C-alpha positions in Angstrom: -1.7 -5.2 -14.9 -1.2 -2.7 -12.1 -0.4 0.9 -12.6 1.4 3.2 -10.2 1.5 6.9 -10.2 3.3 9.1 -7.6 1.7 12.4 -7.0 2.4 15.2 -4.6 -0.6 16.4 -2.6 -0.4 18.9 0.3 3.3 18.3 0.7 2.9 14.5 0.9 3.6 11.8 -1.6 0.6 9.8 -2.7 1.2 6.6 -4.6 -2.0 6.0 -6.6 -2.4 2.3 -7.5 -4.9 0.9 -10.0 -5.6 -2.4 -11.6 -4.3 -5.8 -10.6 -1.4 -6.4 -8.2 -0.4 -10.1 -8.1 2.9 -11.9 -8.1 3.2 -11.1 -11.8 3.3 -7.4 -10.9 5.4 -7.7 -7.7 8.7 -6.5 -9.1 7.2 -3.4 -10.7 5.2 -2.6 -7.5 8.4 -3.1 -5.4 10.3 -0.7 -7.6 7.5 1.9 -7.5 7.3 1.7 -3.7 11.1 2.0 -3.4 11.1 5.1 -5.6 8.2 6.6 -3.7 9.9 5.8 -0.3 13.1 7.5 -1.5 11.3 10.6 -2.8 8.9 11.3 0.1 9.2 12.0 3.8 5.6 10.8 4.3 3.8 8.6 1.9 0.2 7.6 1.4 -1.1 4.9 -0.9 -4.4 5.4 -2.7 -5.9 1.9 -3.2 -9.3 2.9 -4.6 -8.5 1.7 -8.1 -7.1 -1.6 -7.1 -9.1 -4.5 -8.6 -7.2 -7.7 -7.7 -4.4 -8.5 -5.3 -2.7 -11.5 -3.8 -0.4 -12.1 -0.8 2.6 -10.5 -2.5 0.8 -7.2 -2.6 0.0 -7.3 1.1 3.6 -8.3 1.9 5.1 -5.4 -0.1 2.8 -2.8 1.5 3.6 -4.2 4.9 7.3 -4.1 4.2 7.1 -0.5 3.0 5.1 0.4 6.2 7.7 -1.2 8.5 10.6 0.4 6.5 9.2 3.8 6.9 8.3 3.3 10.6 11.9 2.3 11.3 13.0 5.7 9.8 10.4 7.6 11.8 8.3 8.2 8.7 4.7 7.3 8.1 2.8 5.3 5.5 -0.9 6.0 5.4 -3.9 4.8 3.3 -5.6 7.6 1.4 -9.3 7.0 1.3 -11.3 3.8 1.5 -9.8 0.3 1.0 -11.5 -1.5 -1.8 -13.1 -5.0 -1.2 -10.4 -6.9 -3.1 -7.8 -5.7 -0.7 -9.9 -6.3 2.4 -10.8 -9.8 1.1 -7.2 -10.7 0.4 -6.1 -9.4 3.8 -8.8 -11.5 5.6 -7.9 -14.6 3.6 -4.2 -14.2 4.3 -4.7 -13.7 8.0 -3.6 -10.0 8.0 -6.7 -9.0 10.0 -6.4 -11.5 12.8 -5.9 -9.7 16.0 -5.8 -6.4 14.2 -4.8 -3.3 16.1 -3.6 0.0 14.9 -0.4 -1.4 13.3 -2.0 -2.2 9.9 -2.0 1.1 8.2 -4.8 0.3 5.7 -7.2 -0.2 8.6 -7.0 3.6 9.1 -8.2 4.2 5.6 -11.8 3.1 6.2 
């Protein structure tokens, strides 16, 4: 089960994620992301505590990233990206031809 906590750090929202984020947790993650997006001009996600993810996790983060970009806002990755997220992104093809557009690549 995944846990989401929205914090304010240095005037920026940080959504701290921990645990598992699979299709079973997708609705709760979507709601947490929507609340964070509505509350924050700029948002970072802290993925350090994420243990297991699937494609739905990656799709929701990508959708949040695109939604903010269309509003002239930013989504960043706070800190390092844990191996489960990197592995899932590689398996799903999210890293093929990667350039700067995948925000979690900047969190290395």
